[in-house]
OpenMM code with the backbone's topology and positions (N, CA, C; nanometers):
from openmm import Vec3, app, unit

residues = "MET ASN THR PRO ILE ASN ILE ALA ILE ILE VAL THR SER ILE ALA LEU ILE ALA SER ILE LEU LEU GLN SER LYS GLY ILE GLY LEU GLY SER LEU SER GLY GLY ASP THR GLY GLY VAL TYR THR LYS ARG ARG GLY VAL ASP ARG ILE LEU PHE PHE ILE THR ILE GLY MET ALA VAL LEU PHE VAL ILE LEU ALA LEU ILE SER VAL VAL ILE THR GLY".split()
positions = [
    Vec3(3.9928, 1.7784, 10.2537),
    Vec3(3.9733, 1.7873, 10.1294),
    Vec3(3.9128, 1.6819, 10.0158),
    Vec3(3.8396, 1.5853, 10.0588),
    Vec3(3.8791, 1.4286, 9.9052),
    Vec3(3.7623, 1.4527, 9.9239),
    Vec3(3.6204, 1.5337, 9.9842),
    Vec3(3.5162, 1.5574, 10.0075),
    Vec3(3.4567, 1.6420, 9.8627),
    Vec3(3.5195, 1.6933, 9.8094),
    Vec3(3.5398, 1.7493, 9.7107),
    Vec3(3.5060, 1.7288, 9.5366),
    Vec3(3.6714, 1.6120, 9.5751),
    Vec3(3.7434, 1.5264, 9.4777),
    Vec3(3.6331, 1.4212, 9.5246),
    Vec3(3.5550, 1.4298, 9.5760),
    Vec3(3.4391, 1.3168, 9.5732),
    Vec3(3.3110, 1.3591, 9.4907),
    Vec3(3.2497, 1.4508, 9.5055),
    Vec3(3.1593, 1.5032, 9.4495),
    Vec3(3.1804, 1.5293, 9.3036),
    Vec3(3.2912, 1.5751, 9.2756),
    Vec3(3.3091, 1.5979, 9.1875),
    Vec3(3.3075, 1.4750, 9.0915),
    Vec3(3.3932, 1.3548, 9.1582),
    Vec3(3.3978, 1.2488, 9.0294),
    Vec3(3.1783, 1.2063, 9.0660),
    Vec3(3.0842, 1.1440, 9.1204),
    Vec3(2.9871, 1.1992, 9.1056),
    Vec3(2.8859, 1.2456, 8.9875),
    Vec3(2.9163, 1.3817, 9.0513),
    Vec3(2.8970, 1.4964, 8.9520),
    Vec3(2.9305, 1.4113, 8.7980),
    Vec3(3.0307, 1.3793, 8.7695),
    Vec3(3.1516, 1.4282, 8.6490),
    Vec3(3.0663, 1.2082, 8.5897),
    Vec3(3.0643, 1.1693, 8.6326),
    Vec3(3.0041, 1.0109, 8.6571),
    Vec3(2.8816, 1.1006, 8.5758),
    Vec3(2.7678, 1.1217, 8.6254),
    Vec3(2.6479, 1.1549, 8.5784),
    Vec3(2.6262, 1.1538, 8.4962),
    Vec3(2.6936, 1.2708, 8.4384),
    Vec3(2.7234, 1.3561, 8.3190),
    Vec3(2.7811, 1.2967, 8.2195),
    Vec3(2.8793, 1.1508, 8.2692),
    Vec3(2.9074, 1.0613, 8.1401),
    Vec3(2.7941, 0.9639, 8.1331),
    Vec3(2.7692, 0.8938, 8.1640),
    Vec3(2.6881, 0.8329, 8.1496),
    Vec3(2.5030, 0.9179, 8.0656),
    Vec3(2.4709, 1.0298, 8.1227),
    Vec3(2.3900, 1.1162, 8.0110),
    Vec3(2.4096, 1.0984, 7.9040),
    Vec3(2.5182, 1.1309, 7.8727),
    Vec3(2.5909, 1.1444, 7.7597),
    Vec3(2.6460, 1.0781, 7.6600),
    Vec3(2.6694, 0.9404, 7.8212),
    Vec3(2.6353, 0.8157, 7.6840),
    Vec3(2.5223, 0.7946, 7.6528),
    Vec3(2.4525, 0.7512, 7.7143),
    Vec3(2.2760, 0.7254, 7.6891),
    Vec3(2.1879, 0.8604, 7.5610),
    Vec3(2.2640, 0.9897, 7.5480),
    Vec3(2.2247, 1.0349, 7.4535),
    Vec3(2.2382, 0.9621, 7.3375),
    Vec3(2.4096, 0.9183, 7.3186),
    Vec3(2.4894, 0.9401, 7.1969),
    Vec3(2.4341, 0.7690, 7.1584),
    Vec3(2.2658, 0.6999, 7.1885),
    Vec3(2.2926, 0.6144, 7.1438),
    Vec3(2.1932, 0.5368, 7.1695),
    Vec3(2.0948, 0.6602, 6.9919),
    Vec3(2.0158, 0.6781, 6.9794),
    Vec3(2.0151, 0.6153, 6.8386),
    Vec3(1.9433, 0.5173, 6.8018),
    Vec3(1.9348, 0.4406, 6.6577),
    Vec3(1.9230, 0.3487, 6.6553),
    Vec3(2.0439, 0.2812, 6.7674),
    Vec3(2.0730, 0.1531, 6.8083),
    Vec3(2.0251, 0.0236, 6.8835),
    Vec3(1.9272, -0.0167, 6.8335),
    Vec3(1.7863, -0.1129, 6.8517),
    Vec3(1.8620, -0.1994, 6.8244),
    Vec3(1.7416, -0.3485, 6.8554),
    Vec3(1.7683, -0.4876, 6.8856),
    Vec3(1.7481, -0.5362, 6.7123),
    Vec3(1.8327, -0.4372, 6.6468),
    Vec3(1.8488, -0.5094, 6.4765),
    Vec3(1.9203, -0.5300, 6.4700),
    Vec3(2.0534, -0.5141, 6.4876),
    Vec3(2.1604, -0.5468, 6.5341),
    Vec3(2.2251, -0.6699, 6.6191),
    Vec3(2.1087, -0.6929, 6.7180),
    Vec3(2.1284, -0.8773, 6.7263),
    Vec3(2.0966, -0.9921, 6.6239),
    Vec3(2.0023, -0.9379, 6.5031),
    Vec3(1.9935, -1.0537, 6.4860),
    Vec3(2.1433, -0.9957, 6.3332),
    Vec3(2.2121, -0.9005, 6.3144),
    Vec3(2.3092, -0.9459, 6.2120),
    Vec3(2.2327, -0.8224, 6.1672),
    Vec3(2.0974, -0.7154, 6.1507),
    Vec3(2.1393, -0.6141, 6.0703),
    Vec3(2.2543, -0.5075, 6.1511),
    Vec3(2.2803, -0.4669, 6.0339),
    Vec3(2.4152, -0.2917, 6.0368),
    Vec3(2.3617, -0.2314, 5.9986),
    Vec3(2.3647, -0.1561, 6.1013),
    Vec3(2.3429, 0.0496, 6.1372),
    Vec3(2.4638, 0.1705, 6.0811),
    Vec3(2.5392, 0.0574, 6.0530),
    Vec3(2.6985, 0.1456, 6.0391),
    Vec3(2.7327, 0.2193, 6.2163),
    Vec3(2.6918, 0.2276, 6.3481),
    Vec3(2.7406, 0.2796, 6.3949),
    Vec3(2.8253, 0.3751, 6.4002),
    Vec3(2.9639, 0.2723, 6.4107),
    Vec3(3.0819, 0.2786, 6.4693),
    Vec3(3.1508, 0.3799, 6.3389),
    Vec3(3.1203, 0.4419, 6.2014),
    Vec3(3.1720, 0.4315, 6.1172),
    Vec3(3.1024, 0.5253, 6.0484),
    Vec3(3.0030, 0.5471, 6.1503),
    Vec3(2.9946, 0.6785, 6.0485),
    Vec3(2.9978, 0.8076, 6.0181),
    Vec3(3.0155, 0.8985, 5.9557),
    Vec3(3.1033, 1.0395, 6.0250),
    Vec3(2.9596, 1.1301, 6.1034),
    Vec3(2.9815, 1.0962, 6.2022),
    Vec3(2.9004, 1.2573, 6.3093),
    Vec3(2.9644, 1.3725, 6.2733),
    Vec3(2.7835, 1.4753, 6.3245),
    Vec3(2.7969, 1.5581, 6.2373),
    Vec3(2.7437, 1.6629, 6.3262),
    Vec3(2.7161, 1.7759, 6.3252),
    Vec3(2.6264, 1.8683, 6.4072),
    Vec3(2.6757, 1.8700, 6.6137),
    Vec3(2.5595, 1.8613, 6.6345),
    Vec3(2.4759, 1.7879, 6.7594),
    Vec3(2.5907, 1.6936, 6.8127),
    Vec3(2.5822, 1.6069, 6.7571),
    Vec3(2.6173, 1.4317, 6.7709),
    Vec3(2.7838, 1.4636, 6.7352),
    Vec3(2.7968, 1.5633, 6.6933),
    Vec3(2.9358, 1.5539, 6.6802),
    Vec3(3.0300, 1.6468, 6.7965),
    Vec3(2.9408, 1.7206, 6.8369),
    Vec3(2.9128, 1.7938, 6.9754),
    Vec3(2.9517, 1.7025, 7.0867),
    Vec3(2.8096, 1.5949, 7.1108),
    Vec3(2.8258, 1.5057, 7.1820),
    Vec3(2.9305, 1.4316, 7.2359),
    Vec3(2.9604, 1.4237, 7.0883),
    Vec3(3.1211, 1.2757, 7.0994),
    Vec3(3.1894, 1.3366, 7.1981),
    Vec3(3.2741, 1.4405, 7.1294),
    Vec3(3.4108, 1.5699, 7.1560),
    Vec3(3.3626, 1.6239, 7.3555),
    Vec3(3.2384, 1.6593, 7.4519),
    Vec3(3.1914, 1.5998, 7.5045),
    Vec3(3.2024, 1.4914, 7.6346),
    Vec3(3.1325, 1.3842, 7.5473),
    Vec3(3.2037, 1.2385, 7.5693),
    Vec3(3.2878, 1.2255, 7.6737),
    Vec3(3.4147, 1.2108, 7.5695),
    Vec3(3.5182, 1.2228, 7.5641),
    Vec3(3.5914, 1.2678, 7.6823),
    Vec3(3.5644, 1.4208, 7.6829),
    Vec3(3.5892, 1.4998, 7.7921),
    Vec3(3.5513, 1.4580, 7.9087),
    Vec3(3.4965, 1.4121, 7.9056),
    Vec3(3.3701, 1.3518, 8.0195),
    Vec3(3.4870, 1.2247, 8.0521),
    Vec3(3.5234, 1.1944, 8.0320),
    Vec3(3.5615, 1.0198, 8.0643),
    Vec3(3.7357, 1.0704, 8.0740),
    Vec3(3.7627, 1.1722, 7.9751),
    Vec3(3.9416, 1.1840, 8.0730),
    Vec3(3.9003, 1.2890, 8.1752),
    Vec3(3.8101, 1.3811, 8.1953),
    Vec3(3.8378, 1.4214, 8.3206),
    Vec3(3.7925, 1.3160, 8.4761),
    Vec3(3.6887, 1.2525, 8.3997),
    Vec3(3.6849, 1.1426, 8.4922),
    Vec3(3.8093, 1.0132, 8.5484),
    Vec3(3.8526, 0.9909, 8.4714),
    Vec3(4.0014, 0.9109, 8.4946),
    Vec3(4.0741, 1.0246, 8.5957),
    Vec3(4.0638, 1.1830, 8.5322),
    Vec3(4.1980, 1.2106, 8.5810),
    Vec3(4.1498, 1.2720, 8.7731),
    Vec3(3.9960, 1.2767, 8.7641),
    Vec3(3.9956, 1.2622, 8.8543),
    Vec3(4.0042, 1.1293, 9.0420),
    Vec3(3.9909, 1.0693, 8.8963),
    Vec3(3.9650, 0.9395, 9.0407),
    Vec3(4.1031, 0.9486, 9.0452),
    Vec3(4.2359, 0.9612, 8.9129),
    Vec3(4.3642, 0.9427, 8.9386),
    Vec3(4.3704, 1.0423, 9.0806),
    Vec3(4.3514, 1.1437, 9.1269),
    Vec3(4.4218, 1.2331, 9.1543),
    Vec3(4.2707, 1.2233, 9.2990),
    Vec3(4.2172, 1.1249, 9.3383),
    Vec3(4.1773, 1.0971, 9.4293),
    Vec3(4.2672, 0.9615, 9.4821),
    Vec3(4.3175, 0.9057, 9.4566),
    Vec3(4.3617, 0.7981, 9.4625),
    Vec3(4.4748, 0.8880, 9.5367),
    Vec3(4.5917, 0.9478, 9.5399),
    Vec3(4.6809, 1.0020, 9.5221),
    Vec3(4.6769, 1.0624, 9.6487),
    Vec3(4.5440, 1.1359, 9.6533),
    Vec3(4.5576, 1.2341, 9.7664),
    Vec3(4.5119, 1.1141, 9.8891),
    Vec3(4.4119, 1.0112, 9.8449),
    Vec3(4.4189, 0.8965, 9.9341),
    Vec3(4.5021, 0.8667, 10.0333),
    Vec3(4.6054, 0.8507, 9.9260),
    Vec3(4.7456, 0.7826, 9.9463),
    Vec3(4.7752, 0.5836, 9.9826),
] * unit.nanometer
topology = app.Topology()
chain = topology.addChain("A")
for resn in residues:
    res = topology.addResidue(resn, chain)
    for name in ("N", "CA", "C"):
        topology.addAtom(name, app.Element.getBySymbol(name[0]), res)
């Protein structure tokens, strides 16, 4: 019974990585030299907002699946 949960964790982690990488547009090396693009405090609109909520949902799902896996493994 642990194999389907492990597969779900792998699929969720790949989707979470993809959604995080899709959000990182516009973040370049300018922030290393002190340039501020306001990346954290800008208002999200449209697809960015939907992608933000999908990322939060994927992270919550990943944590829940990991906890279930730990409980089942015992």
